[in-house]
C-alpha positions in Angstrom: 143.2 154.0 112.4 146.7 154.0 110.9 146.7 152.5 107.4 149.9 150.8 106.3 150.5 149.7 102.7 152.8 146.7 103.1 153.4 146.3 99.4 154.4 149.5 97.6 157.0 149.3 94.9 160.0 151.4 94.5 162.8 151.8 91.9 165.3 154.7 91.7 163.7 157.7 90.1 167.0 158.1 88.2 166.7 154.6 86.6 165.9 156.2 83.2 168.3 159.1 83.4 171.4 157.5 85.1 172.8 155.4 82.3 175.4 153.8 84.5 172.8 152.6 87.0 170.5 151.4 84.3 173.3 149.4 82.6 174.3 147.8 85.9 170.7 146.8 86.8 170.0 145.5 83.3 173.2 143.5 83.3 171.9 141.5 86.4 169.0 140.1 84.3 170.2 136.6 83.4 169.7 136.4 79.6 171.3 133.0 79.7 168.1 131.8 81.4 165.8 132.9 78.5 165.0 136.4 79.7 165.1 139.3 77.3 165.2 143.0 78.4 165.0 146.2 76.5 164.2 149.9 76.9 161.8 151.6 74.5 159.4 154.5 74.3 155.7 153.9 75.2 153.7 154.3 72.0 151.9 157.6 71.9 153.5 158.9 75.1 156.8 160.7 75.8 158.0 158.2 78.4 160.2 155.2 78.3 159.7 151.8 79.7 161.8 148.7 80.5 160.2 145.6 79.1 161.3 142.1 80.3 160.2 139.1 78.4 160.4 135.4 79.3 160.6 133.7 76.8 161.3 136.2 74.0 158.0 137.6 72.7 156.1 137.2 75.9 156.2 140.4 78.0 155.9 139.8 81.8 157.2 143.1 83.3 156.9 146.7 82.3 158.6 149.4 84.4 157.5 152.9 83.2 159.4 156.2 83.6 158.1 158.7 86.1 156.2 156.3 88.4 158.7 156.4 91.3 158.7 160.1 92.2 158.5 160.9 95.9 156.2 163.9 95.5 153.6 162.1 93.4 153.8 159.0 95.6 153.0 161.0 98.7 150.2 162.8 96.9 148.7 159.5 95.8 149.0 158.1 99.4 147.1 161.1 100.7 144.4 160.6 98.1 144.2 156.8 98.8 144.1 157.4 102.6 147.4 155.5 103.2 149.5 156.8 106.2 152.6 154.7 105.9 154.2 152.5 103.2 156.7 149.6 103.3 158.8 149.7 100.2 160.3 146.9 98.1 161.6 146.7 94.6 159.3 144.9 92.1 160.6 141.5 90.9 164.3 142.5 90.6 165.1 140.7 93.9 165.7 137.5 91.9 168.5 139.0 89.8 170.4 141.7 91.7 174.1 141.1 92.5 175.7 142.5 95.6 176.9 145.8 94.2 173.6 146.6 92.7 171.9 145.6 95.9 174.1 148.1 97.8 173.1 150.9 95.4 169.5 150.0 95.7 169.7 150.0 99.5 171.5 153.3 99.7 169.1 155.0 97.4 166.1 153.6 99.1 167.5 154.7 102.5 167.8 158.3 101.1 164.2 158.0 99.7 162.9 156.9 103.1 164.7 159.8 104.9 162.9 162.3 102.8 159.4 161.0 103.6 159.0 162.6 107.0 158.5 159.2 108.7 155.9 157.8 106.2 158.2 155.3 104.4 159.8 152.1 105.7 162.3 150.0 103.7 163.3 146.4 103.3 166.9 145.3 102.6 167.8 143.4 99.4 170.9 141.2 99.0 171.9 138.0 97.2 170.4 135.2 99.3 173.3 132.7 99.5 174.5 133.5 103.0 178.0 134.6 102.1 179.7 137.0 104.6 179.5 140.0 102.3 175.8 139.7 101.8 175.2 139.2 105.5 177.2 142.3 106.3 175.1 144.2 103.8 171.8 143.1 105.5 173.3 144.0 108.9 174.2 147.4 107.6 170.7 148.0 106.4 169.1 146.9 109.6 171.5 148.4 112.1 172.7 151.5 110.3 170.0 152.4 107.8 167.0 151.5 109.9 165.4 149.0 107.6 162.7 146.9 109.1 163.2 143.6 107.3 164.5 141.8 104.2 163.0 141.3 100.7 163.4 138.1 98.6 161.9 136.6 95.5 159.8 133.5 95.9 162.3 131.5 93.8 165.7 132.1 92.2 166.0 130.6 88.8 164.7 127.1 89.1 164.9 126.7 92.9 162.4 127.7 95.6 163.2 128.9 99.1 163.1 125.4 100.7 166.3 124.5 98.8 169.3 124.0 101.0 171.2 126.6 99.0 169.3 129.2 101.1 170.0 127.6 104.5 173.1 129.7 105.3 171.1 132.9 104.7 168.0 131.6 106.6 170.2 130.6 109.5 171.4 134.2 109.7 167.9 135.6 109.3 166.5 133.2 111.8 168.9 134.5 114.4 168.3 138.1 113.3 164.6 137.6 113.7 163.3 140.2 111.2 160.5 139.6 108.7 161.1 138.5 105.2 158.9 139.8 102.4 158.7 137.2 99.6 157.8 139.0 96.4 156.3 137.0 93.5 158.2 136.2 90.4 156.8 136.8 86.9 156.4 133.0 86.2 156.7 129.7 88.0 159.5 127.3 87.1 157.3 125.3 84.6 155.3 127.8 82.6 154.9 126.5 79.1 151.2 125.8 79.3 150.2 129.4 80.5 152.2 131.5 78.0 149.6 132.2 75.3 147.1 134.3 77.2 148.1 137.6 78.8 146.3 137.5 82.1 146.9 133.8 82.5 150.6 134.4 82.1 150.9 137.7 84.0 148.5 137.1 86.8 147.9 133.4 87.2 151.5 132.7 86.6 152.5 134.8 89.5 149.9 133.0 91.6 151.2 129.6 90.7 154.8 130.7 91.6 153.7 132.0 95.0 151.4 129.2 96.0 154.1 126.7 95.0 156.5 128.6 97.2 154.2 128.6 100.2 153.5 124.9 99.9 157.1 124.0 99.6 158.0 126.1 102.6 155.4 124.3 104.7 155.9 120.7 103.5 159.7 120.8 103.4 160.1 121.3 107.2 161.7 124.7 106.6 160.1 126.1 109.7 161.1 123.2 111.8 164.7 124.0 110.9 164.3 127.8 111.2 161.4 128.4 113.6 161.8 132.2 113.9 161.4 132.8 110.2 158.4 135.0 109.3 157.7 135.1 105.6 155.2 137.5 104.1 154.0 136.5 100.6 152.5 138.8 98.0 149.2 138.2 96.2 147.8 136.3 99.1 150.3 133.6 98.6 148.9 133.1 95.1 145.4 132.6 96.5 146.7 129.9 99.0 143.6 130.4 101.1 141.6 128.5 98.5 143.8 125.4 99.0 144.6 125.3 102.7 142.0 122.7 103.8 142.8 120.6 100.8 146.6 120.7 101.2 146.8 121.0 104.9 144.0 118.8 106.1 142.4 119.2 109.5 142.7 116.4 112.0 141.6 113.0 110.8 138.0 112.1 110.9 136.7 109.1 112.7 135.5 107.1 109.7 138.9 105.6 108.7 140.3 105.2 105.2 141.8 102.1 103.6 144.7 104.3 102.4 145.8 107.6 103.9 146.2 109.2 100.5 146.6 112.8 101.7 148.4 112.2 105.0 151.3 114.7 105.3 152.9 112.9 108.2 153.2 116.3 109.9 151.1 117.7 112.7 152.7 121.2 112.9 151.5 122.6 109.6 148.5 124.5 110.9 150.5 126.1 113.7 153.2 127.1 111.3 150.6 128.7 109.0 149.7 131.0 111.8 153.2 131.6 113.2 155.5 131.7 110.2 153.4 132.7 107.2 151.8 136.1 106.4 150.1 137.2 103.2 149.6 140.6 101.7 146.5 141.4 99.6 148.4 142.9 96.6 145.4 144.8 95.3 142.1 144.4 97.1 139.8 145.3 94.2 141.3 142.6 92.0 140.3 139.9 94.5 136.8 140.9 95.3 134.8 141.0 98.5 134.0 137.2 98.8 137.6 136.1 98.2 139.0 138.6 100.7 136.5 137.6 103.4 137.4 134.0 102.7 141.1 134.7 102.9 140.7 136.4 106.3 138.7 133.5 107.6 140.9 130.8 106.4 144.4 132.3 106.8 143.6 134.3 110.0 142.8 137.9 110.8 146.3 138.3 112.3 148.1 137.1 109.1 146.7 139.3 106.4 148.4 142.6 105.4 147.0 145.4 103.3 149.0 146.1 100.1 148.1 147.5 96.7 151.3 146.8 94.5 151.6 150.6 93.7 152.0 151.8 91.0 150.9 148.8 89.0 147.2 149.8 88.9 145.9 153.1 90.3 142.4 151.6 90.9 143.9 149.0 93.2 145.6 151.8 95.1 142.9 154.5 95.2 140.0 152.0 95.8 141.8 149.5 97.9 141.3 150.9 101.4 137.6 151.4 100.7 137.3 147.8 99.4 138.6 146.5 102.8 136.4 148.8 104.8 133.4 147.3 102.9 134.1 143.8 103.9 131.7 141.9 106.2 134.1 141.6 109.1 134.4 143.5 112.4 136.0 146.9 112.7 138.7 145.3 114.8 139.6 142.9 112.0 139.6 145.7 109.4 142.0 147.7 111.6 144.3 144.6 111.8 144.3 144.1 108.1 144.7 147.8 107.2 147.5 148.5 109.5 147.9 146.8 112.9 149.3 143.6 111.5 151.9 145.4 109.5 152.8 147.6 112.5 153.4 144.4 114.5 155.2 142.4 111.9 157.6 145.2 110.8 157.9 146.7 114.3 156.8 150.1 113.1 
């Protein structure tokens, strides 16, 4: 069984030593939107971290020095029983300009080339469909050998169903490569979840992802762009828990005075199977019952293994074992742990 981690994070290992690169990437973070970023030393340890707050005083992202080293990543993959990895950058998709995107893509291509076939990459570019960004994605796919594109689930205050993304999606629909949709630290409206760390840093990401999935479905995005295949992190923010509520099964025979929850659309269930995929983003954090439910509801062909490395080492080292312990068939386990990713990314 080939095990593929479809959600491994990567940043340049020189991010903390190349001041020019760090300055360029930090400059992309839109402070005018209430984000605050700084570099400081981790207390009690001789390593630095980048902390991003939104709003000021509420930390949502920490990038630590020394976590993106190829030798240590390969060693950790061997320990975790992971054969191949699909790399993306964590969260920064929302902010990068074209020049920083090019630097990221070039450095990631070099990183992949040194992995002896164990790493695969996803292209990043500003998602507005201008010719320069389209040429960069074409370069990544055709020249660098990347297997798809990475995006954020929203950009600023707009989600991916907004018409601002249509030129980009028209290009990607014709290109017919998968799009990995990484979560953002917070949803658009986040005031009521700020005060408590895990509600902000975990549940906030789930709200953002589940909102994105729902908007993609209900907006008719896949009617307009039927070839799009979007793979969402964190199980789409736990979208499996809401599918039957938000995307009702065919009407019952009893009749209602008012069709309160009628979507007016009959294609949603088919599009859930054809156009939407979901990575686990840390099996141990979900638990056995939730993972089994997600597979049953979202479909055994639509779930990808992923551990969000290097966020939590227990998610990574214990993740494969957690999937193997699920009460599903060996065939389903093989799909989740690798075969679905191999098919989606054409590995």
